GUNUKE-247284 format. One record per atom (N, C-alpha, C, O): residue number from 1; residue in one letter; x, y negated, z negated. Coordinates in steps of 0.1 Angstrom, whole numbers, plus 5000, padded with zeros to 4 digits. Layout:
BEGIN
[pt NUM, A, [X, Y, Z]]
...
***
This chain:
BEGIN
[pt 1, M, [3616, 8814, 9111]]
[pt 1, M, [3616, 8799, 9114]]
[pt 1, M, [3604, 8796, 9123]]
[pt 1, M, [3597, 8787, 9121]]
[pt 2, K, [3603, 8805, 9132]]
[pt 2, K, [3593, 8805, 9142]]
[pt 2, K, [3577, 8807, 9137]]
[pt 2, K, [3568, 8804, 9144]]
[pt 3, S, [3575, 8813, 9124]]
[pt 3, S, [3565, 8817, 9116]]
[pt 3, S, [3560, 8803, 9109]]
[pt 3, S, [3549, 8798, 9107]]
[pt 4, L, [3572, 8800, 9105]]
[pt 4, L, [3570, 8785, 9097]]
[pt 4, L, [3563, 8775, 9104]]
[pt 4, L, [3554, 8768, 9098]]
[pt 5, I, [3567, 8772, 9116]]
[pt 5, I, [3563, 8762, 9125]]
[pt 5, I, [3549, 8765, 9127]]
[pt 5, I, [3540, 8757, 9124]]
[pt 6, L, [3547, 8777, 9134]]
[pt 6, L, [3534, 8783, 9137]]
[pt 6, L, [3522, 8780, 9124]]
[pt 6, L, [3511, 8775, 9126]]
[pt 7, A, [3528, 8785, 9111]]
[pt 7, A, [3520, 8780, 9100]]
[pt 7, A, [3515, 8765, 9100]]
[pt 7, A, [3503, 8762, 9099]]
[pt 8, M, [3525, 8756, 9100]]
[pt 8, M, [3525, 8743, 9101]]
[pt 8, M, [3516, 8737, 9110]]
[pt 8, M, [3510, 8727, 9107]]
[pt 9, L, [3514, 8744, 9122]]
[pt 9, L, [3508, 8739, 9134]]
[pt 9, L, [3492, 8744, 9129]]
[pt 9, L, [3483, 8736, 9131]]
[pt 10, L, [3489, 8754, 9123]]
[pt 10, L, [3477, 8760, 9119]]
[pt 10, L, [3471, 8751, 9110]]
[pt 10, L, [3459, 8751, 9109]]
[pt 11, V, [3479, 8743, 9101]]
[pt 11, V, [3471, 8737, 9092]]
[pt 11, V, [3471, 8722, 9096]]
[pt 11, V, [3467, 8713, 9088]]
[pt 12, G, [3475, 8720, 9108]]
[pt 12, G, [3475, 8705, 9112]]
[pt 12, G, [3486, 8698, 9108]]
[pt 12, G, [3485, 8686, 9107]]
[pt 13, G, [3500, 8704, 9103]]
[pt 13, G, [3510, 8697, 9103]]
[pt 13, G, [3511, 8694, 9088]]
[pt 13, G, [3521, 8689, 9083]]
[pt 14, S, [3501, 8698, 9080]]
[pt 14, S, [3501, 8696, 9066]]
[pt 14, S, [3509, 8703, 9057]]
[pt 14, S, [3506, 8714, 9055]]
[pt 15, A, [3520, 8697, 9051]]
[pt 15, A, [3532, 8706, 9045]]
[pt 15, A, [3529, 8708, 9032]]
[pt 15, A, [3535, 8716, 9025]]
[pt 16, Q, [3518, 8702, 9028]]
[pt 16, Q, [3513, 8706, 9012]]
[pt 16, Q, [3505, 8718, 9010]]
[pt 16, Q, [3506, 8725, 8999]]
[pt 17, A, [3498, 8721, 9022]]
[pt 17, A, [3489, 8734, 9019]]
[pt 17, A, [3497, 8746, 9019]]
[pt 17, A, [3507, 8747, 9027]]
[pt 18, A, [3494, 8756, 9009]]
[pt 18, A, [3502, 8769, 9011]]
[pt 18, A, [3497, 8778, 9021]]
[pt 18, A, [3486, 8781, 9021]]
[pt 19, I, [3506, 8782, 9030]]
[pt 19, I, [3504, 8793, 9039]]
[pt 19, I, [3511, 8808, 9035]]
[pt 19, I, [3522, 8809, 9032]]
[pt 20, Y, [3503, 8817, 9037]]
[pt 20, Y, [3508, 8829, 9034]]
[pt 20, Y, [3507, 8839, 9045]]
[pt 20, Y, [3497, 8841, 9051]]
[pt 21, E, [3519, 8846, 9048]]
[pt 21, E, [3521, 8854, 9060]]
[pt 21, E, [3518, 8867, 9055]]
[pt 21, E, [3525, 8872, 9045]]
[pt 22, C, [3509, 8874, 9060]]
[pt 22, C, [3506, 8888, 9055]]
[pt 22, C, [3505, 8898, 9067]]
[pt 22, C, [3500, 8895, 9078]]
[pt 23, N, [3510, 8910, 9062]]
[pt 23, N, [3507, 8921, 9072]]
[pt 23, N, [3496, 8930, 9068]]
[pt 23, N, [3497, 8938, 9059]]
[pt 24, I, [3485, 8928, 9076]]
[pt 24, I, [3470, 8934, 9072]]
[pt 24, I, [3468, 8945, 9084]]
[pt 24, I, [3466, 8941, 9095]]
[pt 25, N, [3469, 8957, 9082]]
[pt 25, N, [3468, 8968, 9092]]
[pt 25, N, [3477, 8968, 9104]]
[pt 25, N, [3474, 8972, 9115]]
[pt 26, G, [3489, 8963, 9099]]
[pt 26, G, [3499, 8963, 9110]]
[pt 26, G, [3500, 8951, 9116]]
[pt 26, G, [3509, 8949, 9124]]
[pt 27, S, [3489, 8942, 9113]]
[pt 27, S, [3492, 8928, 9123]]
[pt 27, S, [3495, 8919, 9112]]
[pt 27, S, [3490, 8919, 9101]]
[pt 28, K, [3504, 8909, 9119]]
[pt 28, K, [3506, 8899, 9110]]
[pt 28, K, [3498, 8886, 9114]]
[pt 28, K, [3496, 8882, 9125]]
[pt 29, T, [3493, 8881, 9099]]
[pt 29, T, [3482, 8871, 9099]]
[pt 29, T, [3487, 8861, 9090]]
[pt 29, T, [3495, 8863, 9081]]
[pt 30, F, [3481, 8848, 9091]]
[pt 30, F, [3485, 8836, 9082]]
[pt 30, F, [3472, 8835, 9076]]
[pt 30, F, [3461, 8838, 9081]]
[pt 31, Q, [3473, 8830, 9063]]
[pt 31, Q, [3460, 8827, 9056]]
[pt 31, Q, [3464, 8817, 9045]]
[pt 31, Q, [3476, 8814, 9042]]
[pt 32, S, [3454, 8811, 9039]]
[pt 32, S, [3458, 8801, 9030]]
[pt 32, S, [3456, 8805, 9014]]
[pt 32, S, [3457, 8797, 9004]]
[pt 33, K, [3454, 8819, 9013]]
[pt 33, K, [3455, 8826, 8999]]
[pt 33, K, [3464, 8837, 9000]]
[pt 33, K, [3468, 8842, 9010]]
[pt 34, P, [3468, 8841, 8988]]
[pt 34, P, [3477, 8852, 8989]]
[pt 34, P, [3475, 8865, 8993]]
[pt 34, P, [3463, 8869, 8991]]
[pt 35, C, [3483, 8871, 8999]]
[pt 35, C, [3479, 8885, 9006]]
[pt 35, C, [3475, 8895, 8996]]
[pt 35, C, [3479, 8895, 8984]]
[pt 36, P, [3467, 8904, 9001]]
[pt 36, P, [3462, 8912, 8993]]
[pt 36, P, [3473, 8923, 8987]]
[pt 36, P, [3481, 8929, 8993]]
[pt 37, G, [3472, 8923, 8973]]
[pt 37, G, [3482, 8933, 8968]]
[pt 37, G, [3496, 8926, 8965]]
[pt 37, G, [3506, 8932, 8960]]
[pt 38, S, [3498, 8913, 8968]]
[pt 38, S, [3510, 8905, 8967]]
[pt 38, S, [3513, 8902, 8952]]
[pt 38, S, [3505, 8903, 8944]]
[pt 39, K, [3523, 8898, 8950]]
[pt 39, K, [3527, 8892, 8936]]
[pt 39, K, [3521, 8879, 8931]]
[pt 39, K, [3517, 8877, 8920]]
[pt 40, E, [3520, 8870, 8943]]
[pt 40, E, [3513, 8858, 8941]]
[pt 40, E, [3497, 8860, 8937]]
[pt 40, E, [3491, 8851, 8931]]
[pt 41, L, [3493, 8870, 8942]]
[pt 41, L, [3478, 8873, 8941]]
[pt 41, L, [3476, 8880, 8926]]
[pt 41, L, [3465, 8878, 8919]]
[pt 42, R, [3485, 8887, 8922]]
[pt 42, R, [3485, 8892, 8910]]
[pt 42, R, [3487, 8881, 8899]]
[pt 42, R, [3481, 8882, 8889]]
[pt 43, Q, [3495, 8872, 8900]]
[pt 43, Q, [3498, 8863, 8892]]
[pt 43, Q, [3485, 8852, 8891]]
[pt 43, Q, [3482, 8846, 8880]]
[pt 44, Q, [3480, 8851, 8903]]
[pt 44, Q, [3467, 8842, 8902]]
[pt 44, Q, [3456, 8850, 8893]]
[pt 44, Q, [3449, 8843, 8885]]
[pt 45, V, [3455, 8861, 8894]]
[pt 45, V, [3447, 8868, 8888]]
[pt 45, V, [3448, 8870, 8873]]
[pt 45, V, [3438, 8870, 8866]]
[pt 46, E, [3460, 8870, 8870]]
[pt 46, E, [3465, 8870, 8855]]
[pt 46, E, [3464, 8857, 8849]]
[pt 46, E, [3459, 8856, 8837]]
[pt 47, Q, [3467, 8848, 8855]]
[pt 47, Q, [3464, 8832, 8851]]
[pt 47, Q, [3450, 8831, 8851]]
[pt 47, Q, [3447, 8827, 8840]]
[pt 48, S, [3440, 8832, 8860]]
[pt 48, S, [3426, 8833, 8856]]
[pt 48, S, [3422, 8840, 8845]]
[pt 48, S, [3414, 8836, 8837]]
[pt 49, K, [3426, 8851, 8845]]
[pt 49, K, [3422, 8858, 8834]]
[pt 49, K, [3425, 8853, 8818]]
[pt 49, K, [3417, 8854, 8809]]
[pt 50, A, [3438, 8849, 8817]]
[pt 50, A, [3444, 8841, 8805]]
[pt 50, A, [3436, 8828, 8802]]
[pt 50, A, [3434, 8824, 8790]]
[pt 51, Q, [3433, 8822, 8814]]
[pt 51, Q, [3423, 8811, 8810]]
[pt 51, Q, [3411, 8814, 8806]]
[pt 51, Q, [3407, 8806, 8797]]
[pt 52, Q, [3403, 8822, 8810]]
[pt 52, Q, [3392, 8827, 8807]]
[pt 52, Q, [3393, 8831, 8792]]
[pt 52, Q, [3384, 8827, 8784]]
[pt 53, V, [3403, 8838, 8787]]
[pt 53, V, [3404, 8841, 8774]]
[pt 53, V, [3406, 8831, 8764]]
[pt 53, V, [3401, 8831, 8753]]
[pt 54, R, [3415, 8821, 8769]]
[pt 54, R, [3416, 8808, 8761]]
[pt 54, R, [3401, 8802, 8760]]
[pt 54, R, [3396, 8798, 8750]]
[pt 55, S, [3395, 8802, 8771]]
[pt 55, S, [3382, 8794, 8770]]
[pt 55, S, [3373, 8802, 8761]]
[pt 55, S, [3366, 8795, 8754]]
[pt 56, E, [3371, 8815, 8758]]
[pt 56, E, [3364, 8820, 8750]]
[pt 56, E, [3369, 8822, 8737]]
[pt 56, E, [3361, 8825, 8728]]
[pt 57, Q, [3380, 8820, 8735]]
[pt 57, Q, [3385, 8819, 8722]]
[pt 57, Q, [3385, 8804, 8717]]
[pt 57, Q, [3384, 8802, 8705]]
[pt 58, A, [3385, 8794, 8725]]
[pt 58, A, [3381, 8779, 8722]]
[pt 58, A, [3364, 8780, 8717]]
[pt 58, A, [3360, 8774, 8707]]
[pt 59, K, [3357, 8786, 8725]]
[pt 59, K, [3342, 8787, 8724]]
[pt 59, K, [3340, 8795, 8711]]
[pt 59, K, [3331, 8791, 8703]]
[pt 60, A, [3347, 8804, 8707]]
[pt 60, A, [3346, 8812, 8693]]
[pt 60, A, [3350, 8803, 8684]]
[pt 60, A, [3342, 8802, 8674]]
[pt 61, N, [3360, 8795, 8685]]
[pt 61, N, [3366, 8788, 8674]]
[pt 61, N, [3356, 8776, 8669]]
[pt 61, N, [3354, 8773, 8657]]
[pt 62, Y, [3349, 8770, 8681]]
[pt 62, Y, [3340, 8761, 8679]]
[pt 62, Y, [3328, 8765, 8673]]
[pt 62, Y, [3324, 8758, 8663]]
[pt 63, E, [3322, 8776, 8676]]
[pt 63, E, [3311, 8783, 8670]]
[pt 63, E, [3312, 8787, 8655]]
[pt 63, E, [3302, 8788, 8648]]
[pt 64, T, [3325, 8791, 8651]]
[pt 64, T, [3330, 8794, 8640]]
[pt 64, T, [3328, 8780, 8628]]
[pt 64, T, [3321, 8780, 8618]]
[pt 65, Q, [3335, 8769, 8634]]
[pt 65, Q, [3335, 8756, 8627]]
[pt 65, Q, [3321, 8751, 8626]]
[pt 65, Q, [3316, 8746, 8615]]
[pt 66, E, [3314, 8753, 8638]]
[pt 66, E, [3299, 8748, 8636]]
[pt 66, E, [3290, 8756, 8624]]
[pt 66, E, [3281, 8751, 8617]]
[pt 67, A, [3295, 8771, 8624]]
[pt 67, A, [3287, 8777, 8613]]
[pt 67, A, [3290, 8775, 8598]]
[pt 67, A, [3282, 8778, 8589]]
[pt 68, K, [3302, 8769, 8597]]
[pt 68, K, [3309, 8767, 8584]]
[pt 68, K, [3303, 8754, 8580]]
[pt 68, K, [3303, 8751, 8568]]
[pt 69, R, [3296, 8744, 8588]]
[pt 69, R, [3291, 8731, 8585]]
[pt 69, R, [3277, 8734, 8578]]
[pt 69, R, [3269, 8742, 8582]]
[pt 70, L, [3276, 8726, 8567]]
[pt 70, L, [3263, 8729, 8560]]
[pt 70, L, [3253, 8718, 8561]]
[pt 70, L, [3257, 8707, 8564]]
[pt 71, K, [3239, 8721, 8560]]
[pt 71, K, [3231, 8711, 8561]]
[pt 71, K, [3233, 8702, 8547]]
[pt 71, K, [3237, 8707, 8536]]
[pt 72, P, [3230, 8688, 8548]]
[pt 72, P, [3228, 8682, 8539]]
[pt 72, P, [3222, 8686, 8524]]
[pt 72, P, [3211, 8691, 8522]]
[pt 73, K, [3231, 8683, 8514]]
[pt 73, K, [3225, 8689, 8501]]
[pt 73, K, [3225, 8678, 8489]]
[pt 73, K, [3234, 8669, 8489]]
[pt 74, I, [3216, 8678, 8482]]
[pt 74, I, [3216, 8668, 8471]]
[pt 74, I, [3231, 8669, 8464]]
[pt 74, I, [3238, 8679, 8463]]
[pt 75, G, [3235, 8658, 8459]]
[pt 75, G, [3248, 8654, 8452]]
[pt 75, G, [3260, 8655, 8462]]
[pt 75, G, [3271, 8654, 8457]]
[pt 76, M, [3259, 8656, 8476]]
[pt 76, M, [3268, 8655, 8486]]
[pt 76, M, [3274, 8641, 8485]]
[pt 76, M, [3268, 8632, 8480]]
[pt 77, T, [3286, 8639, 8490]]
[pt 77, T, [3292, 8623, 8491]]
[pt 77, T, [3287, 8619, 8507]]
[pt 77, T, [3283, 8628, 8515]]
[pt 78, M, [3287, 8606, 8511]]
[pt 78, M, [3284, 8603, 8524]]
[pt 78, M, [3295, 8609, 8530]]
[pt 78, M, [3289, 8615, 8540]]
[pt 79, R, [3306, 8610, 8532]]
[pt 79, R, [3317, 8618, 8538]]
[pt 79, R, [3313, 8632, 8542]]
[pt 79, R, [3314, 8636, 8553]]
[pt 80, E, [3309, 8638, 8530]]
[pt 80, E, [3304, 8651, 8531]]
[pt 80, E, [3291, 8653, 8539]]
[pt 80, E, [3290, 8664, 8545]]
[pt 81, V, [3284, 8645, 8540]]
[pt 81, V, [3271, 8643, 8548]]
[pt 81, V, [3275, 8642, 8563]]
[pt 81, V, [3270, 8648, 8572]]
[pt 82, E, [3286, 8632, 8564]]
[pt 82, E, [3289, 8629, 8578]]
[pt 82, E, [3295, 8642, 8586]]
[pt 82, E, [3296, 8642, 8598]]
[pt 83, Q, [3301, 8651, 8578]]
[pt 83, Q, [3305, 8662, 8582]]
[pt 83, Q, [3297, 8675, 8582]]
[pt 83, Q, [3301, 8687, 8585]]
[pt 84, S, [3285, 8673, 8579]]
[pt 84, S, [3274, 8683, 8577]]
[pt 84, S, [3268, 8684, 8593]]
[pt 84, S, [3273, 8678, 8603]]
[pt 85, T, [3257, 8692, 8593]]
[pt 85, T, [3250, 8695, 8605]]
[pt 85, T, [3243, 8682, 8610]]
[pt 85, T, [3241, 8680, 8622]]
[pt 86, W, [3239, 8672, 8601]]
[pt 86, W, [3235, 8661, 8606]]
[pt 86, W, [3242, 8651, 8610]]
[pt 86, W, [3236, 8643, 8618]]
[pt 87, G, [3256, 8649, 8606]]
[pt 87, G, [3265, 8640, 8612]]
[pt 87, G, [3263, 8626, 8608]]
[pt 87, G, [3258, 8623, 8597]]
[pt 88, Y, [3266, 8617, 8620]]
[pt 88, Y, [3264, 8602, 8617]]
[pt 88, Y, [3250, 8600, 8618]]
[pt 88, Y, [3244, 8606, 8627]]
[pt 89, P, [3243, 8590, 8610]]
[pt 89, P, [3230, 8583, 8611]]
[pt 89, P, [3230, 8575, 8623]]
[pt 89, P, [3240, 8569, 8628]]
[pt 90, T, [3217, 8574, 8629]]
[pt 90, T, [3211, 8565, 8639]]
[pt 90, T, [3214, 8551, 8634]]
[pt 90, T, [3219, 8542, 8641]]
[pt 91, K, [3208, 8549, 8621]]
[pt 91, K, [3209, 8536, 8615]]
[pt 91, K, [3210, 8536, 8600]]
[pt 91, K, [3206, 8546, 8594]]
[pt 92, T, [3214, 8526, 8593]]
[pt 92, T, [3217, 8526, 8580]]
[pt 92, T, [3211, 8513, 8574]]
[pt 92, T, [3212, 8503, 8579]]
[pt 93, N, [3205, 8515, 8562]]
[pt 93, N, [3201, 8504, 8555]]
[pt 93, N, [3206, 8503, 8543]]
[pt 93, N, [3205, 8513, 8536]]
[pt 94, K, [3211, 8492, 8535]]
[pt 94, K, [3218, 8491, 8525]]
[pt 94, K, [3211, 8481, 8514]]
[pt 94, K, [3207, 8470, 8517]]
[pt 95, T, [3210, 8485, 8502]]
[pt 95, T, [3204, 8475, 8493]]
[pt 95, T, [3212, 8475, 8480]]
[pt 95, T, [3213, 8486, 8473]]
[pt 96, T, [3218, 8463, 8475]]
[pt 96, T, [3229, 8462, 8464]]
[pt 96, T, [3220, 8454, 8454]]
[pt 96, T, [3213, 8444, 8457]]
[pt 97, T, [3221, 8461, 8440]]
[pt 97, T, [3214, 8456, 8429]]
[pt 97, T, [3226, 8453, 8420]]
[pt 97, T, [3238, 8456, 8424]]
[pt 98, T, [3223, 8448, 8409]]
[pt 98, T, [3234, 8445, 8399]]
[pt 98, T, [3240, 8457, 8392]]
[pt 98, T, [3251, 8457, 8386]]
[pt 99, N, [3234, 8468, 8393]]
[pt 99, N, [3239, 8481, 8387]]
[pt 99, N, [3241, 8492, 8397]]
[pt 99, N, [3247, 8503, 8393]]
[pt 100, N, [3236, 8491, 8410]]
[pt 100, N, [3236, 8502, 8419]]
[pt 100, N, [3237, 8499, 8433]]
[pt 100, N, [3233, 8488, 8436]]
[pt 101, V, [3243, 8506, 8442]]
[pt 101, V, [3242, 8504, 8455]]
[pt 101, V, [3234, 8515, 8462]]
[pt 101, V, [3239, 8526, 8463]]
[pt 102, F, [3221, 8513, 8468]]
[pt 102, F, [3214, 8521, 8475]]
[pt 102, F, [3213, 8520, 8489]]
[pt 102, F, [3212, 8510, 8495]]
[pt 103, E, [3214, 8533, 8496]]
[pt 103, E, [3218, 8533, 8510]]
[pt 103, E, [3209, 8544, 8516]]
[pt 103, E, [3208, 8555, 8511]]
[pt 104, Q, [3202, 8541, 8527]]
[pt 104, Q, [3192, 8549, 8533]]
[pt 104, Q, [3200, 8551, 8548]]
[pt 104, Q, [3205, 8542, 8554]]
[pt 105, W, [3201, 8564, 8551]]
[pt 105, W, [3207, 8570, 8565]]
[pt 105, W, [3194, 8572, 8573]]
[pt 105, W, [3187, 8579, 8566]]
[pt 106, V, [3190, 8569, 8584]]
[pt 106, V, [3179, 8572, 8592]]
[pt 106, V, [3186, 8581, 8604]]
[pt 106, V, [3196, 8578, 8610]]
[pt 107, Y, [3177, 8593, 8607]]
[pt 107, Y, [3183, 8601, 8618]]
[pt 107, Y, [3169, 8603, 8627]]
[pt 107, Y, [3159, 8610, 8624]]
[pt 108, R, [3171, 8595, 8638]]
[pt 108, R, [3160, 8597, 8647]]
[pt 108, R, [3163, 8604, 8660]]
[pt 108, R, [3174, 8601, 8666]]
[pt 109, D, [3155, 8612, 8664]]
[pt 109, D, [3156, 8620, 8679]]
[pt 109, D, [3140, 8621, 8683]]
[pt 109, D, [3130, 8619, 8677]]
[pt 110, S, [3142, 8626, 8695]]
[pt 110, S, [3127, 8627, 8703]]
[pt 110, S, [3116, 8633, 8696]]
[pt 110, S, [3105, 8631, 8698]]
[pt 111, R, [3120, 8641, 8685]]
[pt 111, R, [3108, 8650, 8678]]
[pt 111, R, [3106, 8644, 8664]]
[pt 111, R, [3096, 8647, 8658]]
[pt 112, S, [3115, 8636, 8660]]
[pt 112, S, [3111, 8635, 8645]]
[pt 112, S, [3121, 8624, 8639]]
[pt 112, S, [3131, 8621, 8646]]
[pt 113, T, [3119, 8617, 8625]]
[pt 113, T, [3127, 8609, 8621]]
[pt 113, T, [3131, 8616, 8608]]
[pt 113, T, [3121, 8622, 8603]]
[pt 114, R, [3141, 8615, 8601]]
[pt 114, R, [3145, 8622, 8589]]
[pt 114, R, [3155, 8609, 8583]]
[pt 114, R, [3162, 8602, 8590]]
[pt 115, Y, [3154, 8611, 8567]]
[pt 115, Y, [3160, 8602, 8562]]
[pt 115, Y, [3167, 8608, 8550]]
[pt 115, Y, [3162, 8617, 8544]]
[pt 116, L, [3180, 8600, 8547]]
[pt 116, L, [3188, 8605, 8537]]
[pt 116, L, [3189, 8591, 8527]]
[pt 116, L, [3191, 8580, 8532]]
[pt 117, H, [3188, 8594, 8513]]
[pt 117, H, [3189, 8585, 8503]]
[pt 117, H, [3202, 8585, 8494]]
[pt 117, H, [3204, 8596, 8489]]
[pt 118, F, [3210, 8576, 8492]]
[pt 118, F, [3222, 8576, 8485]]
[pt 118, F, [3222, 8568, 8475]]
[pt 118, F, [3216, 8557, 8478]]
[pt 119, T, [3227, 8569, 8460]]
[pt 119, T, [3228, 8560, 8452]]
[pt 119, T, [3242, 8561, 8448]]
[pt 119, T, [3247, 8571, 8445]]
[pt 120, N, [3250, 8549, 8448]]
[pt 120, N, [3264, 8549, 8447]]
[pt 120, N, [3272, 8558, 8452]]
[pt 120, N, [3282, 8562, 8446]]
[pt 121, G, [3267, 8562, 8467]]
[pt 121, G, [3278, 8572, 8474]]
[pt 121, G, [3273, 8586, 8472]]
[pt 121, G, [3278, 8595, 8478]]
[pt 122, K, [3263, 8589, 8464]]
[pt 122, K, [3257, 8602, 8463]]
[pt 122, K, [3245, 8604, 8468]]
[pt 122, K, [3236, 8595, 8465]]
[pt 123, L, [3244, 8616, 8475]]
[pt 123, L, [3228, 8619, 8482]]
[pt 123, L, [3220, 8620, 8470]]
[pt 123, L, [3223, 8626, 8460]]
[pt 124, T, [3209, 8614, 8471]]
[pt 124, T, [3198, 8616, 8460]]
[pt 124, T, [3187, 8621, 8463]]
[pt 124, T, [3181, 8627, 8455]]
[pt 125, S, [3180, 8619, 8477]]
[pt 125, S, [3168, 8624, 8481]]
[pt 125, S, [3171, 8626, 8496]]
[pt 125, S, [3180, 8621, 8502]]
[pt 126, I, [3161, 8636, 8502]]
[pt 126, I, [3161, 8640, 8518]]
[pt 126, I, [3147, 8642, 8520]]
[pt 126, I, [3139, 8649, 8513]]
[pt 127, S, [3144, 8633, 8531]]
[pt 127, S, [3131, 8633, 8536]]
[pt 127, S, [3132, 8636, 8551]]
[pt 127, S, [3137, 8628, 8559]]
[pt 128, E, [3125, 8649, 8554]]
[pt 128, E, [3122, 8654, 8567]]
[pt 128, E, [3109, 8654, 8572]]
[pt 128, E, [3107, 8658, 8583]]
***
């Protein structure tokens, strides 16, 4: 009980902060992190390693999905192009005639402007 009161005084009365009582070189010390070699410290290290593994797996999954995405190719549908490496256009222009629907997708970035042309929902030309 005495050590609990002392621990609370050390942190300014804050009951939310975790205080660990450690025996280091035969001396009793109080600190805000788990004691060296303690179960709590091993658990924190294991959790940190598990989180790192999950992050690396998520990154690898993302890179695998990106690698599977294709560049736009003649004959693709609009939906397939949206799922390609080009994604969604910056701007679209649409022309409807008696027999056809023509759509131009414009992709602008800081370096270039690219165009995709669709006839009745199918990619018919690419301008890079």
